[in-house]
C-alpha positions as CSV (number, residue, x, y, z in Angstrom):
1,X,-16.4,8.9,-8.2
2,X,-17.7,10.6,-5.1
3,X,-20.1,12.6,-7.3
4,X,-21.5,9.4,-9.2
5,X,-25.0,9.3,-8.1
6,X,-26.6,6.0,-7.2
7,X,-31.0,5.8,-7.3
8,X,-31.2,2.2,-6.3
9,X,-31.9,1.9,-2.3
10,X,-30.6,-1.9,-2.8
11,X,-27.1,-0.6,-4.2
12,X,-27.1,2.4,-2.0
13,X,-27.3,0.5,0.9
14,X,-24.7,-2.4,-0.9
15,X,-22.1,0.3,-0.9
16,X,-22.5,0.9,3.0
17,X,-23.0,-2.6,4.1
18,X,-19.5,-3.3,2.0
19,X,-18.1,-1.0,3.5
20,X,-18.8,-2.1,7.1
21,X,-17.6,-5.7,5.9
22,X,-14.4,-4.5,5.0
23,X,-14.1,-2.8,8.0
24,X,-14.8,-6.1,9.6
25,X,-12.2,-7.8,8.1
26,X,-9.7,-5.2,8.9
27,X,-8.8,-3.7,6.0
28,X,-7.0,-0.3,5.8
29,X,-8.7,2.7,6.3
30,X,-7.5,3.9,2.6
31,X,-8.9,0.8,1.4
32,X,-12.1,1.1,3.2
33,X,-12.6,4.2,1.6
34,X,-11.4,3.8,-1.9
35,X,-12.9,0.5,-2.6
36,X,-16.6,1.3,-2.2
37,X,-16.0,4.4,-4.5
38,X,-14.6,1.5,-7.0
39,X,-18.0,-0.1,-6.2
40,X,-20.3,2.7,-6.6
41,X,-19.0,3.8,-10.4
42,X,-19.8,0.1,-11.1
43,X,-22.9,0.2,-9.8
44,X,-23.8,3.6,-11.2
45,X,-22.7,2.0,-14.9
46,X,-25.2,-0.8,-13.9
47,X,-28.2,1.5,-13.4
48,X,-27.4,2.9,-16.9
49,X,-27.9,-0.7,-18.1
50,X,-31.1,-0.7,-16.5
51,X,-29.6,-3.3,-13.9
52,X,-30.9,-2.0,-10.4
53,X,-30.8,-5.3,-7.9
54,X,-27.8,-7.1,-6.9
55,X,-30.0,-10.4,-8.7
56,X,-29.6,-9.1,-12.1
57,X,-25.9,-8.8,-12.0
58,X,-23.7,-11.0,-13.7
59,X,-19.9,-11.3,-14.9
60,X,-21.1,-10.2,-18.3
61,X,-21.5,-6.7,-16.1
62,X,-17.9,-7.0,-15.1
63,X,-16.7,-7.3,-18.9
64,X,-19.0,-4.8,-20.1
65,X,-17.7,-2.3,-17.7
66,X,-14.1,-2.7,-18.3
67,X,-14.5,-1.9,-22.0
68,X,-16.0,1.3,-20.7
69,X,-13.1,1.8,-18.3
70,X,-11.0,1.7,-21.1
71,X,-12.9,3.7,-23.6
72,X,-13.2,6.5,-20.7
73,X,-9.5,6.5,-20.1
74,X,-8.1,9.4,-17.4
75,X,-10.4,11.7,-16.2
76,X,-8.0,14.1,-15.1
77,X,-5.3,13.7,-17.9
78,X,-7.5,13.6,-21.0
79,X,-6.1,11.1,-23.7
80,X,-4.7,9.3,-21.5
81,X,-5.8,5.3,-20.8
82,X,-6.2,4.3,-16.9
83,X,-3.1,2.4,-15.7
84,X,-3.2,-1.3,-15.4
85,X,-2.5,-1.1,-11.7
86,X,-5.4,1.2,-11.4
87,X,-7.8,-1.2,-13.2
88,X,-6.6,-3.5,-10.9
89,X,-7.9,-1.7,-8.1
90,X,-11.6,-1.9,-9.8
91,X,-10.8,-5.8,-10.4
92,X,-9.7,-6.0,-6.4
93,X,-12.6,-4.6,-5.4
94,X,-15.6,-5.8,-7.9
95,X,-13.8,-9.3,-6.6
96,X,-14.2,-8.4,-2.9
97,X,-17.8,-7.3,-3.6
98,X,-19.1,-11.3,-5.6
99,X,-17.1,-12.6,-2.3
100,X,-19.5,-10.1,0.0
101,X,-22.7,-11.0,-2.0
102,X,-22.1,-15.0,-1.8
103,X,-21.3,-15.0,1.6
104,X,-24.3,-12.8,2.8
105,X,-26.5,-15.2,0.3
106,X,-27.6,-11.7,-1.5
107,X,-26.9,-13.5,-5.0
108,X,-24.4,-15.4,-7.2
109,X,-22.6,-12.3,-8.9
110,X,-19.1,-13.9,-9.4
111,X,-16.1,-12.2,-10.9
112,X,-13.6,-14.5,-12.7
113,X,-11.4,-12.4,-14.4
114,X,-7.8,-12.5,-13.8
115,X,-5.6,-9.8,-12.7
116,X,-4.8,-7.0,-15.4
117,X,-1.3,-7.4,-16.4
118,X,1.2,-5.1,-17.4
119,X,4.8,-5.4,-18.5
120,X,6.4,-4.2,-15.4
121,X,9.8,-1.9,-15.4
122,X,11.0,0.3,-12.9
123,X,13.1,2.8,-14.5
124,X,14.5,4.6,-11.1
125,X,16.0,3.1,-8.1
126,X,18.1,5.0,-5.3
127,X,22.2,4.2,-5.4
128,X,23.9,3.4,-2.1
129,X,25.2,7.0,-2.3
130,X,21.5,8.2,-2.6
131,X,20.4,6.1,0.6
132,X,23.4,7.6,2.5
133,X,22.7,11.0,1.4
134,X,18.9,10.6,2.6
135,X,20.8,9.4,6.0
136,X,23.1,12.3,6.5
137,X,19.6,14.7,5.7
138,X,17.9,13.8,8.8
139,X,18.3,16.2,11.8
140,X,18.9,15.7,15.2
141,X,15.9,16.7,16.8
142,X,13.0,14.2,17.7
143,X,11.6,14.7,14.0
144,X,15.2,14.1,12.7
145,X,15.4,10.8,14.6
146,X,11.8,9.6,13.5
147,X,13.0,10.6,9.7
148,X,16.1,8.0,9.8
149,X,13.9,5.3,11.7
150,X,11.4,6.0,8.6
151,X,14.3,5.3,6.4
152,X,15.6,2.3,8.1
153,X,11.9,0.9,8.5
154,X,10.9,1.0,4.5
155,X,14.2,1.1,3.3
156,X,16.2,-1.2,5.5
157,X,13.1,-3.8,6.0
158,X,11.8,-3.1,2.6
159,X,8.0,-2.4,4.2
160,X,5.2,-1.3,1.9
161,X,3.6,2.0,2.8
162,X,0.6,0.7,4.5
163,X,3.0,-2.0,6.3
164,X,4.9,0.5,7.8
165,X,2.3,3.1,9.3
166,X,0.1,0.1,10.6
167,X,3.3,-1.2,12.6
168,X,2.8,-1.0,16.2
169,X,5.2,-1.0,19.1
170,X,4.7,-4.8,20.3
171,X,5.7,-5.7,16.6
172,X,9.2,-4.5,17.5
173,X,10.8,-7.5,18.7
174,X,14.1,-6.6,19.5
175,X,14.9,-9.0,21.9
176,X,15.1,-11.7,18.6
177,X,16.6,-8.9,16.4
178,X,13.1,-9.3,14.3
179,X,9.8,-7.0,13.0
180,X,6.6,-8.8,12.7
181,X,4.8,-7.4,9.9
182,X,1.1,-8.2,10.8
183,X,-1.0,-6.3,8.1
184,X,1.0,-7.9,5.0
185,X,-0.6,-7.6,1.5
186,X,-3.4,-10.2,1.1
187,X,-3.0,-10.9,4.8
188,X,0.4,-12.2,4.1
189,X,2.3,-12.1,7.4
190,X,5.9,-12.2,8.1
191,X,8.9,-11.9,10.2
192,X,11.8,-9.6,9.3
193,X,15.5,-9.9,10.5
194,X,16.5,-6.4,12.0
195,X,20.3,-5.5,11.2
196,X,22.3,-3.9,13.7
197,X,22.2,0.0,11.8
198,X,18.2,-0.8,12.0
199,X,18.1,-1.3,15.3
200,X,20.4,1.0,16.5
201,X,18.3,3.5,14.9
202,X,15.0,2.2,16.1
203,X,16.2,2.3,19.8
204,X,17.3,6.1,19.7
205,X,14.1,6.6,18.0
206,X,12.6,4.8,21.1
207,X,14.4,6.5,23.3
208,X,15.1,9.9,22.2
209,X,12.1,11.1,20.0
210,X,9.0,8.9,20.4
211,X,8.1,9.7,24.2
212,X,8.1,13.3,23.2
213,X,5.0,13.2,21.2
214,X,2.0,13.7,22.9
215,X,0.2,11.2,24.9
216,X,3.0,8.4,23.0
217,X,3.1,6.5,26.0
218,X,-1.2,5.8,25.7
219,X,-0.5,5.0,22.0
220,X,0.5,1.4,20.6
221,X,1.6,2.7,17.2
222,X,5.3,3.0,16.4
223,X,5.1,5.6,14.7
224,X,3.8,8.8,16.4
225,X,2.9,12.7,15.3
226,X,3.1,15.6,17.3
227,X,-0.8,15.2,18.2
228,X,-0.2,12.0,19.8
229,X,-2.0,10.2,16.8
230,X,-0.1,7.2,14.6
231,X,1.6,9.1,11.6
232,X,-0.1,8.4,8.5
233,X,1.3,7.6,4.9
234,X,1.1,11.0,4.0
235,X,2.8,12.7,6.4
236,X,6.2,10.1,5.6
237,X,5.9,10.8,2.4
238,X,6.1,14.8,3.3
239,X,8.9,13.8,5.4
240,X,11.0,11.8,2.8
241,X,10.8,14.5,0.1
242,X,12.0,17.0,2.4
243,X,14.7,14.8,3.1
244,X,15.2,14.4,-1.0
245,X,15.4,17.8,-1.3
246,X,17.9,18.3,1.5
247,X,20.0,15.7,0.0
248,X,19.9,17.4,-3.7
249,X,17.8,14.4,-5.4
250,X,15.0,14.1,-7.4
251,X,11.8,15.2,-5.1
252,X,9.8,12.3,-6.5
253,X,11.4,10.0,-4.3
254,X,8.6,7.9,-2.7
255,X,8.4,5.3,0.2
256,X,8.0,2.3,-2.4
257,X,10.9,3.5,-4.1
258,X,12.6,2.8,-0.8
259,X,11.2,-0.7,-1.2
260,X,12.3,-1.3,-5.0
261,X,15.8,0.3,-4.1
262,X,16.6,-2.4,-1.4
263,X,15.6,-5.4,-2.7
264,X,17.8,-4.5,-6.1
265,X,20.5,-3.7,-3.5
266,X,20.0,-7.4,-1.6
267,X,20.0,-8.9,-5.2
268,X,23.3,-7.0,-6.3
269,X,24.8,-8.4,-3.1
270,X,24.3,-12.1,-3.9
271,X,20.6,-12.8,-2.0
272,X,18.7,-15.3,-3.7
273,X,15.6,-14.3,-5.7
274,X,13.7,-16.7,-3.1
275,X,14.9,-15.6,-0.3
276,X,14.2,-11.4,-1.8
277,X,10.7,-12.5,-2.5
278,X,10.1,-13.5,1.3
279,X,11.7,-10.4,2.8
280,X,8.9,-8.4,0.7
281,X,6.3,-10.3,1.3
282,X,5.6,-11.6,-2.4
283,X,3.3,-14.1,-2.7
284,X,4.5,-14.8,-6.5
285,X,8.3,-15.1,-8.0
286,X,6.9,-13.3,-10.9
287,X,6.5,-10.0,-8.8
288,X,9.9,-9.9,-7.4
289,X,11.8,-11.5,-10.9
290,X,11.4,-7.5,-12.2
291,X,14.1,-7.0,-10.1
292,X,16.4,-9.1,-12.2
293,X,15.5,-7.2,-15.1
294,X,16.8,-4.3,-13.3
295,X,20.0,-5.9,-12.4
296,X,20.6,-7.5,-15.6
297,X,20.0,-3.9,-17.7
């Protein structure tokens, strides 16, 4: 996508302005990077159909573009179709583009297509024994204490990857035993309870680990790295795979799998589905009901 050329000056400017708009709205840097790339691919396709101005874009082009994506399939894995989740990223980008175009008075381009549904199934969740093994794999040095707190945030609090990455020191409300999620999906904010084990891990990290990172006292980020900067999602993922290897578990364990696992364990413990939805920050119970299928499997 990064190499797809655009020849229309209006489309080139549109891509850059769209990225600036996302930044103004407070989108994560990963989205500010990826969503305009999806838009570039759509605009490149539109140019191939001899459409070279925003005023000429219509909903029909979106339908034809998705037909092209279905036919193209995966570019790196020849013969495999694009996943529903990946196609929904294109749809999200195009819906945001239509919103941007209308808000800035550049046209009436509108995307009405609903999300591309798939039959969700989570084939793997970690057992409580697996979780215990991950905790046991954490060292007692400053990185090990941070690893332990990472598990408590992504498993114990069920945060999404970006939610944990964007967590600030001020979002940890220890006096109230709460964690504040500022940048939830679709701008949904929520407060999460911090249980005793999670609180203990956070306190130890704040006292014995975080202060040793460079310029940590000058940064608002909760998770700090060796260079005195916010720890990104890739670094968390690498640390988690390291713990999995030490624990003798599958090294394909992801941060999101920790979230799936806590949801399943809460359901096993009798928590109601609506409470789990609130805990996870789901806007619809449909997203949460996948865990009832796991529980009943």
